VMD Tcl script that draws the C-alpha trace (Angstrom):
set ca {
  {-34.92 1.65 12.51}
  {-31.41 3.09 12.50}
  {-28.81 2.19 15.17}
  {-25.50 4.02 15.68}
  {-22.36 2.43 17.13}
  {-19.02 4.21 17.48}
  {-15.77 2.56 16.43}
  {-12.48 3.72 14.87}
  {-10.34 3.61 11.76}
  {-6.57 3.87 12.00}
  {-4.53 6.56 10.27}
  {-0.97 5.96 11.37}
  {-0.83 6.14 15.16}
  {-4.16 7.97 15.34}
  {-7.50 6.27 15.94}
  {-10.12 8.25 13.99}
  {-13.76 7.92 15.16}
  {-16.07 6.06 12.79}
  {-19.83 5.60 13.17}
  {-21.44 2.29 12.22}
  {-24.99 2.99 11.07}
  {-27.34 0.00 10.88}
  {-30.60 0.38 8.97}
  {-33.44 -2.15 8.85}
  {-36.11 -1.70 6.19}
  {-39.00 -3.92 5.08}
  {-38.17 -5.90 2.02}
  {-36.22 -8.85 0.81}
  {-33.81 -10.72 3.09}
  {-30.49 -8.97 2.32}
  {-27.38 -8.01 4.30}
  {-25.27 -5.32 2.69}
  {-22.25 -3.40 3.98}
  {-21.79 -0.17 2.03}
  {-18.32 0.06 0.48}
  {-16.22 -3.09 0.86}
  {-12.65 -2.37 -0.28}
  {-11.14 -4.73 2.28}
  {-11.59 -8.51 2.17}
  {-11.74 -8.93 5.95}
  {-14.46 -6.28 6.12}
  {-16.43 -7.99 3.35}
  {-16.24 -11.30 5.22}
  {-17.59 -9.68 8.39}
  {-21.17 -10.29 7.17}
  {-20.80 -14.04 7.47}
  {-18.94 -13.88 10.79}
  {-21.62 -11.61 12.29}
  {-24.42 -13.80 10.95}
  {-22.87 -16.96 12.41}
  {-22.04 -15.30 15.77}
  {-25.61 -14.04 16.25}
  {-26.94 -17.47 15.37}
  {-24.60 -18.99 17.99}
  {-26.21 -16.89 20.75}
  {-29.71 -17.82 19.60}
  {-30.60 -14.79 17.51}
  {-31.65 -14.94 13.88}
  {-31.46 -11.97 11.55}
  {-34.85 -10.47 10.67}
  {-36.39 -10.97 7.24}
  {-35.56 -7.36 6.31}
  {-33.16 -5.50 4.13}
  {-30.13 -4.77 6.35}
  {-27.78 -1.95 5.33}
  {-24.55 -1.21 7.21}
  {-22.87 2.14 6.55}
  {-19.45 3.10 7.95}
  {-19.30 6.89 8.24}
  {-17.44 8.97 7.13}
  {-17.65 7.13 3.83}
  {-14.49 8.63 2.32}
  {-12.22 7.40 5.14}
  {-10.33 4.18 4.20}
  {-11.37 1.30 6.45}
  {-9.90 -2.16 6.80}
  {-9.50 -4.89 9.36}
  {-11.68 -7.30 11.29}
  {-12.28 -5.06 14.31}
  {-15.59 -3.85 12.77}
  {-17.28 -7.23 13.46}
  {-18.35 -6.45 17.03}
  {-19.69 -2.91 16.36}
  {-21.71 -4.26 13.42}
  {-23.12 -7.05 15.58}
  {-24.06 -4.66 18.42}
  {-25.59 -2.27 15.89}
  {-27.79 -5.09 14.61}
  {-28.83 -5.99 18.16}
  {-29.84 -2.37 18.77}
  {-31.73 -2.16 15.48}
  {-33.54 -5.43 16.28}
  {-34.53 -4.15 19.76}
  {-32.42 -6.66 21.68}
  {-30.38 -3.79 23.15}
  {-31.22 -0.18 23.80}
  {-29.36 2.60 22.00}
  {-28.56 4.22 25.37}
  {-26.70 1.08 26.48}
  {-24.00 1.55 23.81}
  {-24.13 5.32 23.30}
  {-21.14 6.02 25.57}
  {-18.75 3.41 24.16}
  {-16.29 2.91 21.36}
  {-16.49 -0.69 20.14}
  {-13.89 -2.93 18.49}
  {-13.34 -6.67 18.14}
  {-13.35 -9.63 15.78}
  {-16.05 -12.27 16.05}
  {-15.54 -16.01 15.86}
  {-18.26 -18.12 14.27}
  {-19.29 -19.32 17.73}
  {-19.60 -15.80 19.13}
  {-16.21 -15.65 20.82}
  {-14.39 -12.31 20.73}
  {-10.93 -12.41 19.18}
  {-8.24 -9.85 19.93}
  {-7.39 -7.22 17.34}
  {-4.51 -4.74 16.99}
  {-4.88 -1.11 18.02}
  {-6.56 -1.44 21.42}
  {-4.25 1.09 23.11}
  {-4.68 3.95 20.57}
  {-8.42 3.24 20.49}
  {-8.64 3.48 24.28}
  {-6.66 6.73 24.19}
  {-9.08 8.16 21.59}
  {-12.03 7.08 23.73}
  {-10.48 8.66 26.82}
  {-9.95 11.95 24.98}
  {-13.68 12.10 24.15}
  {-14.94 10.80 27.54}
  {-16.18 7.51 26.09}
  {-15.73 3.96 27.30}
  {-14.46 0.99 25.29}
  {-15.94 -2.42 24.50}
  {-13.29 -4.86 23.31}
  {-12.22 -8.53 23.44}
  {-10.83 -9.86 26.73}
  {-7.38 -10.28 25.16}
  {-7.26 -6.53 24.50}
  {-8.48 -5.43 27.94}
  {-5.13 -5.30 29.78}
  {-3.58 -3.38 26.90}
  {-6.43 -0.85 26.83}
  {-6.18 -0.44 30.63}
  {-2.78 1.24 30.24}
  {-4.57 4.31 28.83}
  {-6.19 5.08 32.21}
  {-9.65 4.55 30.72}
  {-10.57 2.12 33.49}
  {-10.70 4.95 36.06}
  {-13.85 4.96 38.25}
  {-15.04 8.35 36.91}
  {-15.04 7.13 33.28}
  {-17.48 4.86 31.41}
  {-14.70 2.29 31.66}
  {-13.62 -0.75 29.68}
  {-15.82 -3.74 28.95}
  {-13.48 -6.60 28.04}
  {-15.41 -9.76 27.24}
  {-14.53 -13.19 25.90}
  {-17.89 -13.80 24.20}
  {-20.62 -11.77 22.51}
  {-23.16 -13.03 25.06}
  {-21.04 -11.59 27.89}
  {-21.17 -8.16 26.24}
  {-24.96 -8.35 25.86}
  {-25.48 -9.43 29.48}
  {-23.19 -6.66 30.75}
  {-24.96 -3.96 28.75}
  {-28.34 -5.24 29.95}
  {-27.08 -5.25 33.55}
  {-27.73 -8.96 33.98}
  {-24.10 -9.95 34.63}
  {-21.56 -7.18 35.01}
  {-17.95 -7.77 33.99}
  {-15.07 -6.70 36.20}
  {-12.79 -3.99 34.73}
  {-9.65 -5.44 33.16}
  {-6.44 -5.16 35.13}
  {-3.14 -3.96 33.77}
  {-1.03 -6.97 32.90}
  {2.30 -6.85 34.78}
  {5.38 -6.61 32.62}
  {7.44 -9.79 32.39}
  {10.71 -9.90 34.23}
  {13.16 -8.07 31.97}
  {15.90 -10.14 30.41}
  {19.47 -9.27 31.22}
  {20.96 -7.08 28.51}
  {24.40 -7.85 27.05}
  {27.11 -6.18 29.12}
  {29.94 -3.96 27.90}
  {32.27 -5.92 30.19}
  {32.15 -8.76 27.64}
  {34.02 -6.64 25.09}
  {37.77 -7.28 25.04}
  {40.00 -4.53 23.72}
  {38.38 -2.11 21.23}
  {39.12 0.98 23.33}
  {38.24 3.41 20.55}
  {35.09 1.55 19.56}
  {33.88 1.48 23.18}
  {34.42 5.23 23.46}
  {32.61 5.84 20.17}
  {29.67 3.75 21.36}
  {29.51 5.73 24.61}
  {29.60 9.04 22.76}
  {26.93 7.84 20.34}
  {24.72 6.87 23.28}
  {25.29 10.16 25.12}
  {24.46 12.38 22.15}
  {22.02 10.16 20.21}
  {24.42 9.97 17.25}
  {24.27 7.53 14.34}
  {27.25 5.17 14.24}
  {28.87 3.22 11.40}
  {31.44 0.55 12.22}
  {33.72 -0.94 9.58}
  {35.95 -3.93 10.25}
  {36.71 -7.55 9.35}
  {34.46 -10.45 10.40}
  {34.81 -11.36 14.06}
  {36.15 -8.00 15.19}
  {33.16 -7.42 17.49}
  {30.96 -5.00 15.52}
  {27.73 -6.89 16.20}
  {28.68 -7.35 19.87}
  {29.19 -3.62 20.25}
  {25.88 -2.79 18.57}
  {23.99 -5.25 20.78}
  {25.32 -3.54 23.90}
  {24.12 -0.06 22.99}
  {20.62 -0.49 24.54}
  {22.24 -1.49 27.84}
  {23.93 1.91 28.24}
  {20.96 4.06 27.22}
  {18.83 5.79 29.91}
  {15.45 4.43 31.01}
  {12.39 5.32 28.98}
  {10.40 8.42 29.83}
  {6.62 7.92 30.32}
  {5.81 9.56 26.98}
  {8.34 7.37 25.18}
  {6.87 4.22 26.75}
  {3.43 5.19 25.49}
  {4.60 6.04 21.96}
  {6.46 2.73 21.65}
  {3.47 0.77 22.94}
  {1.06 2.46 20.50}
  {3.24 1.48 17.54}
  {3.58 -2.08 18.84}
  {-0.20 -2.23 19.30}
  {-0.82 -1.25 15.69}
  {1.69 -3.81 14.40}
  {0.52 -6.72 16.58}
  {-1.69 -9.43 15.15}
  {-4.08 -10.10 18.03}
  {-3.51 -7.35 20.56}
  {-2.38 -8.00 24.10}
  {0.62 -5.66 23.95}
  {2.24 -4.75 27.27}
  {3.45 -1.25 28.05}
  {7.05 -0.93 26.89}
  {9.62 -1.22 29.67}
  {12.82 -0.93 27.63}
  {14.09 0.64 24.48}
  {13.52 -1.44 21.35}
  {16.46 -3.00 19.54}
  {15.59 -4.02 15.99}
  {17.95 -6.00 13.77}
  {16.29 -6.62 10.38}
  {18.00 -9.01 7.96}
  {19.64 -7.48 4.91}
  {17.05 -9.18 2.69}
  {14.28 -6.98 4.19}
  {12.14 -5.18 1.63}
  {11.52 -1.45 1.61}
  {7.98 -1.94 2.95}
  {9.32 -4.08 5.82}
  {11.96 -1.52 6.73}
  {10.13 1.77 6.11}
  {6.53 0.65 6.52}
  {3.69 0.05 4.11}
  {2.11 -2.98 2.53}
  {-1.58 -3.40 1.89}
  {-2.53 -2.09 5.33}
  {0.26 0.53 5.60}
  {1.66 -1.10 8.74}
  {4.62 0.43 10.62}
  {8.04 -0.80 9.50}
  {11.23 -1.61 11.35}
  {12.23 2.04 11.68}
  {8.97 2.81 13.50}
  {9.24 -0.31 15.65}
  {12.70 1.02 16.63}
  {11.21 4.36 17.74}
  {13.00 5.68 20.84}
  {15.46 2.81 20.50}
  {18.12 1.37 18.23}
  {17.95 0.18 14.63}
  {20.95 -2.07 13.95}
  {21.77 -2.84 10.32}
  {24.42 -5.53 10.02}
  {26.14 -6.14 6.67}
  {25.02 -2.69 5.54}
  {26.13 -2.88 1.88}
  {24.14 -6.09 1.43}
  {20.86 -4.18 1.77}
  {19.28 -2.96 -1.45}
  {20.52 0.54 -2.20}
  {17.01 1.83 -2.83}
  {15.92 0.52 0.56}
  {18.84 2.17 2.35}
  {18.29 5.51 0.62}
  {14.71 5.51 1.90}
  {16.20 5.89 5.41}
  {17.66 9.30 4.68}
  {14.57 11.41 5.38}
  {13.38 9.55 8.52}
  {16.88 9.78 10.01}
  {16.65 13.57 9.75}
  {12.99 14.17 10.65}
  {12.19 11.39 13.15}
  {8.98 10.58 11.25}
  {8.10 8.57 8.17}
  {5.25 9.26 5.77}
  {3.88 6.12 4.14}
  {2.00 7.12 0.99}
  {-0.04 4.47 -0.80}
  {-2.92 4.60 -3.27}
  {-5.50 3.98 -0.54}
  {-3.71 5.37 2.51}
  {-1.39 8.19 3.52}
  {-0.21 7.80 7.11}
  {2.62 9.03 9.31}
  {4.47 7.08 11.98}
  {7.03 8.02 14.61}
  {10.55 6.98 13.58}
  {13.00 8.67 15.95}
  {15.63 5.96 16.22}
  {19.37 5.69 16.63}
  {20.97 4.07 13.59}
  {23.90 1.72 14.21}
  {25.34 -0.04 11.18}
  {28.19 -2.47 10.61}
  {30.02 -3.50 7.47}
  {33.16 -5.19 6.21}
  {35.67 -2.89 4.53}
  {35.77 -5.30 1.57}
  {33.39 -7.95 0.32}
  {35.91 -10.70 1.11}
  {36.18 -9.31 4.63}
  {39.90 -10.04 5.01}
  {41.51 -6.72 4.19}
  {43.73 -6.95 7.27}
  {45.17 -10.36 6.33}
  {47.28 -10.36 3.17}
  {47.19 -14.15 3.02}
  {43.39 -14.27 2.85}
  {42.43 -11.14 0.97}
  {41.31 -11.41 -2.64}
  {43.49 -10.38 -5.59}
  {40.89 -7.78 -6.70}
  {41.41 -5.71 -3.56}
  {41.29 -2.12 -4.88}
  {38.45 -2.77 -7.33}
  {36.64 -4.97 -4.82}
  {36.60 -2.15 -2.27}
  {35.29 0.36 -4.80}
  {32.49 -1.93 -5.95}
  {31.53 -2.84 -2.39}
  {31.38 0.73 -1.09}
  {29.57 1.90 -4.25}
  {26.48 0.19 -2.86}
  {26.23 2.96 -0.26}
  {25.25 6.41 -1.46}
  {27.14 9.49 -0.34}
  {24.05 11.16 1.18}
  {23.42 8.08 3.33}
  {27.02 7.91 4.56}
  {26.85 11.63 5.31}
  {24.12 10.96 7.88}
  {26.40 8.93 10.13}
  {27.84 11.26 12.76}
  {30.53 8.75 13.74}
  {32.35 6.43 11.32}
  {35.05 4.27 12.88}
  {37.24 1.33 11.96}
  {37.01 -1.72 14.22}
  {40.25 -3.71 13.84}
  {40.59 -7.36 14.87}
  {41.36 -7.96 18.54}
  {44.77 -9.53 19.28}
  {44.58 -13.04 20.68}
  {46.38 -11.96 23.86}
  {43.53 -9.58 24.68}
  {40.88 -12.17 23.84}
  {42.19 -14.62 26.44}
  {42.99 -11.95 29.01}
  {40.96 -12.27 32.24}
  {40.78 -8.50 32.69}
  {37.24 -7.40 31.90}
  {36.28 -4.07 30.42}
  {34.14 -1.48 32.13}
  {30.61 -2.71 32.88}
  {27.52 -1.30 31.20}
  {26.12 0.02 34.48}
  {29.11 2.36 34.92}
  {29.01 3.54 31.30}
  {25.25 4.06 31.53}
  {25.69 6.37 34.53}
  {27.96 8.69 32.54}
  {25.63 8.55 29.53}
  {22.62 9.45 31.65}
  {24.46 12.35 33.30}
  {25.46 13.71 29.88}
  {21.92 13.41 28.55}
  {20.44 15.11 31.61}
  {22.90 17.98 31.04}
  {21.84 18.28 27.41}
  {18.10 18.22 28.14}
  {18.45 20.88 30.82}
  {20.60 23.05 28.56}
  {18.86 22.73 25.18}
  {15.83 20.42 25.64}
  {17.15 17.91 23.10}
  {20.12 15.62 22.56}
  {23.18 16.91 20.75}
  {22.33 14.90 17.63}
  {19.26 17.15 17.21}
  {21.09 20.42 17.77}
  {20.72 22.77 14.81}
  {20.67 26.38 13.77}
  {21.44 29.06 16.31}
  {21.52 26.61 19.22}
  {24.29 24.62 17.52}
  {26.33 27.74 16.80}
  {25.90 28.99 20.34}
  {26.53 25.75 22.24}
  {29.12 24.04 20.01}
  {30.94 26.95 18.41}
  {34.75 26.59 18.67}
  {36.98 29.53 19.52}
  {39.15 31.29 16.91}
  {42.10 28.90 17.29}
  {40.05 25.78 16.95}
  {38.03 27.33 14.15}
  {41.21 27.61 12.07}
  {41.86 23.91 12.61}
  {38.35 23.05 11.50}
  {38.51 25.33 8.48}
  {41.83 23.91 7.33}
  {40.67 20.30 7.56}
  {37.18 20.75 6.17}
  {38.34 22.90 3.22}
  {40.84 20.26 2.15}
  {38.46 17.34 2.52}
  {35.43 19.05 0.97}
  {33.12 18.26 3.88}
  {29.47 19.21 3.41}
  {27.57 21.66 5.59}
  {25.73 18.72 7.11}
  {29.00 16.98 7.84}
  {30.42 20.12 9.45}
  {27.43 20.37 11.78}
  {27.76 16.71 12.69}
  {31.41 17.21 13.60}
  {30.40 19.98 16.00}
  {27.64 17.83 17.51}
  {29.99 14.92 18.20}
  {32.59 17.28 19.67}
  {29.87 18.73 21.92}
  {28.99 15.21 23.15}
  {32.64 14.45 23.88}
  {32.85 17.64 25.93}
  {29.62 16.80 27.79}
  {30.91 13.36 28.77}
  {34.05 14.98 30.13}
  {32.05 17.71 31.92}
  {33.57 20.57 29.89}
  {31.58 23.69 29.03}
  {33.79 24.65 26.08}
  {35.11 22.40 23.31}
  {38.70 21.25 23.71}
  {41.26 20.51 20.98}
  {40.92 16.77 21.51}
  {37.12 16.95 21.21}
  {37.35 18.50 17.76}
  {40.26 16.31 16.69}
  {38.45 13.14 17.73}
  {35.25 14.23 15.97}
  {37.25 14.94 12.79}
  {38.91 11.53 12.90}
  {35.59 9.82 13.41}
  {34.21 11.54 10.33}
  {37.16 10.21 8.31}
  {38.98 13.55 7.94}
}
mol new
graphics top color blue
foreach p $ca { graphics top sphere $p radius 0.5 }
foreach p [lrange $ca 0 end-1] q [lrange $ca 1 end] { graphics top cylinder $p $q radius 0.2 }
display resetview
């Protein structure tokens, strides 16, 4: 007898349908899974055997063959345990094929028959919803899957069980399980406030402009000047997530989680990987081609502190995702794509010693030290920062001053108004403006064009850099509520590009 159970394989953020075919044939006692490239999949035979024994079922004295179709699709992970077990139950006659025909199935089995959470419940539920199927999954994954809307009364629904026996009893109709409920989001933590920043008038303005237009920002200054504090306050002035953004972030988190149970995102991610991070950790990859830090920062902020301390090869791998908003992870056994539309905020010291502003502390190799330190950053990478500013040390008088800066809530209101203006006008943020839209919406008049031409010709700015100057100037004008670019918008954008 042949039994068919539907499950999924993951290709990036997509859950691709896979059919588990279970075949019983007279012959020697054998249990084979066709094609076992993944260790966890190979070990599923013993987990399934032990779990069935725990619920009082012994495997028949037959030759058992498990085929995962399509055969040429790479498959890995422990979420195939439950579909294999249910397929065996159908083939043995313990369950009817009709009972499982309308469900996608995923879940890891413990040796005692318990169901263990697995990553990818949300994208699997979305794939099931798109094909009008239900989902059978571990109880830990139920609340996450419920965010897809699959638990609606007019759908086959979600069966979220804690034990294999609960699944069997539900499918037989002996003891029905209640649909899982969406897990409420935890009370959000208070984000760092811009009011904590003392001084740094220019840096605060640059951060606001970067937030309003979605621009990448590079801050250079001595230790203790406040670069990390400024970067940490960027999420607090960004607008709330749109429904689509919440879903995209949650899907990526679901794929990267270890045991499922991901809640729907309620705020923009803020990722701060250490400078020792490998390329696979930052970009994505590894044996299972998991999403990296840039994908986990999707729709949020990727903050890279001590930028020159990262490996140059790792930093250069950021160049394409910064432009396209996606990353393609190509490996020998997998080729997947992930969302990676993030805002890059980086900080660095102007010199390795970090004391360029204090003659008493700076090293004696100052000119050569600066050249060697900055040589770690490639020109193409630096060219992708729309705004590059110096963050000088704050005078002690300002540090002890009781006068607070403007609060994040007030800055966020201006940022949101500027972004709403941009979306209504061009359906994207200024950082994504390009081509004819950029020339039409950010083109300076003849007088200001002469200023731009004079400066850019002398400094040898690239075409990409020229476009970025116009985008930043457009964001400055939007924050001020101006339809046309003003002299100070272009001048400020030029200064922030280092020209």
